[in-house]
C-alpha positions in Angstrom: -1.5 13.1 6.4 0.5 9.9 6.2 3.4 11.3 8.2 3.9 10.1 11.8 2.4 12.7 14.2 -1.0 13.0 12.6 -4.1 11.2 13.8 -3.8 7.4 13.7 -7.2 7.0 12.0 -6.4 9.6 9.4 -3.0 8.1 8.7 -4.4 4.6 8.3 -7.2 5.8 6.0 -4.7 7.8 3.9 -2.6 4.7 3.5 -5.7 2.7 2.5 -6.6 5.4 -0.1 -3.0 5.3 -1.5 -3.2 1.5 -1.8 -6.6 1.6 -3.5 -5.6 4.3 -6.0 -2.5 2.3 -6.8 -4.6 -0.7 -7.6 -7.1 1.2 -9.8 -5.0 4.1 -11.3 -1.3 3.4 -11.1 -0.7 5.8 -14.0 -1.9 8.6 -11.7 0.3 7.6 -8.8 3.6 6.8 -10.6 4.6 10.5 -11.2 4.1 11.1 -7.5 6.2 8.2 -6.3 9.0 10.3 -4.8 6.4 12.3 -2.8 4.6 9.2 -1.5 7.4 6.7 -0.9 9.1 8.4 2.0 6.1 8.9 4.3 4.7 5.5 3.4 8.0 3.9 4.3 8.1 5.9 7.6 4.9 4.2 8.5 5.9 0.6 7.9 7.7 0.5 11.2 4.9 2.3 13.1 4.1 0.8 16.6 0.4 1.1 15.9 -0.4 -2.2 14.2 -3.3 -1.0 11.9 -1.1 1.8 10.6 1.8 -0.6 10.1 -0.3 -3.1 8.2 -1.9 -0.4 6.0 1.6 1.0 5.3 2.9 -2.4 4.3 0.0 -2.8 1.9 0.4 0.7 0.5 4.2 0.2 0.1 3.6 -3.0 -1.8 1.0 -1.4 -4.1 3.1 1.8 -4.6 6.0 -0.2 -6.0 3.7 -2.9 -7.6 5.9 -5.5 -5.9 3.5 -8.4 -6.6 3.5 -8.0 -10.3 6.8 -6.2 -11.1 8.9 -7.6 -8.2 11.8 -5.1 -7.7 11.8 -3.3 -11.1 9.9 -0.2 -10.0 11.7 -0.1 -6.6 15.2 -0.4 -8.1 14.4 2.4 -10.6 13.1 4.6 -7.8 16.1 4.0 -5.5 18.5 4.6 -8.4 16.9 7.9 -9.3 16.5 9.4 -5.8 19.0 11.4 -3.7 18.0 10.0 -0.3 20.0 10.2 2.9 22.3 7.1 3.1 20.7 5.6 6.2 17.2 6.1 4.7 18.2 4.5 1.4 19.8 1.6 3.1 16.8 1.1 5.4 14.4 1.1 2.4 16.5 -1.4 0.5 16.8 -3.7 3.6 13.1 -3.5 4.2 12.4 -4.2 0.6 14.6 -7.2 0.4 13.6 -8.7 3.8 9.9 -7.9 4.0 8.3 -6.6 0.8 9.6 -9.3 -1.5 8.5 -12.0 1.0 5.0 -10.4 1.3 4.8 -10.2 -2.5 5.7 -13.9 -2.7 2.9 -14.7 -0.3 0.4 -12.6 -2.3 1.4 -14.3 -5.5 0.8 -17.7 -3.9 -2.6 -16.6 -2.6 -3.5 -15.3 -6.1 -2.5 -18.6 -7.7 -4.4 -20.6 -5.1 -7.5 -18.5 -6.1 -7.1 -19.6 -9.7 -4.3 -17.5 -11.2 -4.6 -14.1 -12.8 -7.9 -12.5 -11.8 -8.6 -15.3 -9.3 -11.9 -14.9 -7.6 -11.9 -11.1 -7.8 -10.8 -8.8 -5.1 -9.5 -10.3 -1.9 -11.5 -9.5 1.3 -9.1 -6.8 2.5 -9.4 -5.0 -0.8 -13.2 -5.1 -0.7 -13.1 -3.9 2.9 -10.8 -1.0 1.9 -13.1 0.1 -0.8 -16.2 -0.1 1.5 -14.4 2.0 4.1 -13.3 4.6 1.6 -16.8 4.9 0.2 -18.3 5.2 3.7 -16.3 8.2 4.7 -18.7 11.1 5.4 -21.7 9.0 4.8 -24.4 8.6 7.4 -25.6 5.0 7.7 -29.4 5.1 7.6 -29.7 1.4 7.1 -30.8 1.8 3.5 -28.3 -0.8 2.1 -27.0 1.7 -0.5 -23.7 -0.1 -0.8 -25.1 -3.6 -0.9 
């Protein structure tokens, strides 16, 4: 569902789910990294801004760039037989964009008080609320408050 050509809302939500699962259960995601990395990367240059932003966040979470910097990404790139242009594009994106975004995220985390900080950042809380609201009819009961 992440691949370009599917519904914009579906793609964005699938990327949000990938990011959230990476945050909570990286051990479940890591074996599927080769399956997820290519479609997530294809979405980081999407012209639809919400998809692009969700893809950037999912890419960062997928490779755990904030905590592991380039360790996971380097191991992934070394182990995959990707087309040369795709491999080079991923490496360029990682160096130019992902590492810079990770640096910003680390600075934000430190500003919040270091490891653990003040809990989840607002976008992570919003992601979880959105995921839990899928298929739910809001009757104004405050079930998620």
